[in-house]
C-alpha positions as CSV (number, residue, x, y, z in Angstrom):
1,M,76.2,202.1,2.5
2,I,76.4,205.9,2.5
3,G,78.7,205.8,5.6
4,Y,81.1,203.4,4.0
5,K,81.3,205.6,0.8
6,E,82.4,208.4,3.0
7,V,85.1,206.2,4.6
8,F,86.4,205.2,1.1
9,R,86.6,208.9,0.0
10,D,89.0,209.6,2.9
11,S,92.1,209.3,0.8
12,V,94.6,209.7,3.8
13,Y,92.8,206.8,5.6
14,I,92.8,204.6,2.5
15,M,96.7,205.2,2.2
16,F,96.9,204.3,5.9
17,L,95.0,201.1,5.2
18,A,97.2,200.3,2.1
19,V,100.3,200.6,4.2
20,S,98.7,198.6,7.0
21,V,97.7,195.8,4.6
22,I,101.5,195.3,3.8
23,T,102.3,195.1,7.5
24,V,99.5,192.7,8.2
25,L,100.6,190.6,5.2
26,V,104.0,190.2,6.8
27,Y,102.5,189.5,10.2
28,K,100.2,186.7,8.9
29,Q,103.3,184.9,7.8
30,L,103.7,183.9,11.4
31,C,100.6,181.8,11.1
32,I,100.9,180.9,7.3
33,T,104.5,180.1,6.4
34,L,106.9,180.3,9.2
35,S,106.3,176.7,10.3
36,V,106.7,175.4,6.8
37,F,109.8,177.5,6.3
38,L,111.4,176.3,9.5
39,L,110.6,172.7,8.9
40,T,111.7,172.7,5.2
41,V,114.8,174.8,5.4
42,Y,116.1,174.0,9.0
43,K,114.3,170.7,9.8
44,F,112.9,172.5,12.9
45,P,110.9,170.1,14.9
46,L,107.1,170.8,15.0
47,E,107.2,170.6,18.8
48,S,109.8,173.3,18.9
49,F,107.7,175.4,16.6
50,G,104.8,174.9,19.2
51,I,107.1,176.2,21.9
52,L,108.1,179.2,19.7
53,V,104.5,180.2,19.0
54,N,103.6,179.7,22.7
55,M,106.5,181.9,23.6
56,N,104.9,184.6,21.4
57,A,101.6,184.3,23.3
58,L,103.4,184.3,26.7
59,I,105.3,187.5,25.8
60,V,102.0,189.1,24.9
61,V,100.4,188.1,28.2
62,L,103.3,189.3,30.2
63,F,104.2,192.5,28.5
64,Q,101.2,193.9,26.5
65,F,100.0,196.3,29.1
66,W,103.5,197.4,29.9
67,I,104.3,198.1,26.3
68,T,100.9,199.8,25.6
69,K,101.4,202.2,28.5
70,R,104.9,203.2,27.3
71,T,103.9,203.6,23.6
72,S,100.7,205.6,24.4
73,K,102.9,208.6,25.1
74,Y,104.2,208.8,21.5
75,A,102.7,209.8,18.2
76,P,100.8,206.8,16.8
77,M,102.4,206.8,13.4
78,K,105.9,206.9,14.8
79,M,105.1,204.0,17.1
80,M,103.6,202.1,14.1
81,A,106.7,202.8,12.1
82,F,108.9,201.6,15.0
83,G,106.8,198.4,15.5
84,T,106.9,197.7,11.8
85,L,110.8,198.0,12.0
86,L,110.8,195.4,14.8
87,Y,108.6,193.2,12.5
88,M,111.1,193.7,9.6
89,I,114.1,192.9,11.9
90,G,112.4,189.8,13.6
91,F,111.0,188.3,10.4
92,G,114.1,189.2,8.4
93,M,116.3,187.3,10.9
94,Y,114.7,184.1,9.9
95,G,116.2,184.4,6.5
96,F,119.8,184.8,7.7
97,I,120.1,182.7,10.9
98,S,120.3,179.0,11.5
99,E,120.8,178.7,15.3
100,V,117.8,177.6,17.3
101,Y,118.3,180.1,20.0
102,L,118.3,182.9,17.4
103,F,114.8,181.8,16.2
104,F,113.6,182.5,19.7
105,I,115.2,185.9,19.7
106,A,113.7,186.7,16.3
107,M,110.3,185.7,17.7
108,F,110.8,188.0,20.7
109,I,111.7,190.9,18.5
110,L,108.7,190.5,16.2
111,T,106.4,190.0,19.0
112,M,107.5,193.3,20.5
113,G,106.7,194.8,17.1
114,K,103.3,193.2,17.1
115,M,102.5,194.4,20.6
116,I,103.3,198.0,19.4
117,V,101.6,197.9,15.9
118,I,98.3,196.3,16.6
119,P,96.9,198.4,19.5
120,V,98.4,201.6,18.2
121,S,96.9,201.0,14.7
122,Q,93.5,200.5,16.2
123,A,93.9,203.7,18.2
124,A,95.0,205.5,15.0
125,V,91.8,204.4,13.3
126,A,89.8,206.2,16.0
127,L,91.9,209.3,15.4
128,F,91.2,209.2,11.6
129,A,87.5,208.9,12.1
130,P,85.0,211.7,12.7
131,E,83.3,210.8,16.0
132,D,80.1,210.0,14.3
133,K,81.7,207.6,11.8
134,R,84.1,205.6,14.0
135,G,82.0,202.5,13.7
136,W,82.3,202.6,9.9
137,Y,86.0,203.3,10.0
138,M,86.6,200.5,12.5
139,A,84.6,198.1,10.3
140,V,86.7,198.9,7.3
141,Y,89.9,198.6,9.4
142,G,88.6,195.1,10.5
143,F,87.8,194.1,6.9
144,H,91.2,195.2,5.6
145,W,92.7,192.2,7.4
146,A,90.7,190.0,5.0
147,I,93.0,191.1,2.1
148,P,96.2,189.7,3.6
149,N,94.3,186.6,4.8
150,L,93.0,186.0,1.3
151,F,96.1,186.6,-0.6
152,G,98.8,185.9,1.9
153,V,98.8,182.1,1.6
154,V,98.9,182.2,-2.2
155,V,101.6,184.9,-2.4
156,A,103.7,183.3,0.3
157,G,103.4,179.9,-1.5
158,L,104.4,181.4,-4.9
159,V,107.4,183.2,-3.2
160,M,108.5,180.1,-1.4
161,D,108.2,178.0,-4.7
162,Y,109.6,180.4,-7.3
163,V,111.9,182.9,-5.4
164,G,113.0,180.7,-2.5
165,P,112.2,180.4,1.1
166,N,114.9,182.7,2.4
């Protein structure tokens, strides 16, 4: 427990996690509400949603190593900001588009963001952590994904019901 107390006293790292929680909350909507949104708003067929999600996986398989090699040359925080911008554009497109082919373009854009943010954020955790405390820092980073998983469904449902799906 003492090691974890030291991690939670690292205010810069905790701020990094707080921002990361917001990014992960948005990312989790890919698995939580995107299918419901596309089905209810656009009557998007479930089979097509399966193709859309599989396209996401195929892009990762085909391009992850290439993207990681390119992004490793730049500062992690800048790459995370760029990847988050791609999330914002990709997810934001879903609120303003209605053509099926644009749904696939939006998925491509947000998947590019995902392939930048996730590996770079894990590398950034290692940079934050003193060498003898990397395990604790990584554990807290892994645990911080539980917050969006816990609240993402509830918050997304409330937003869709009371604010509107777009």
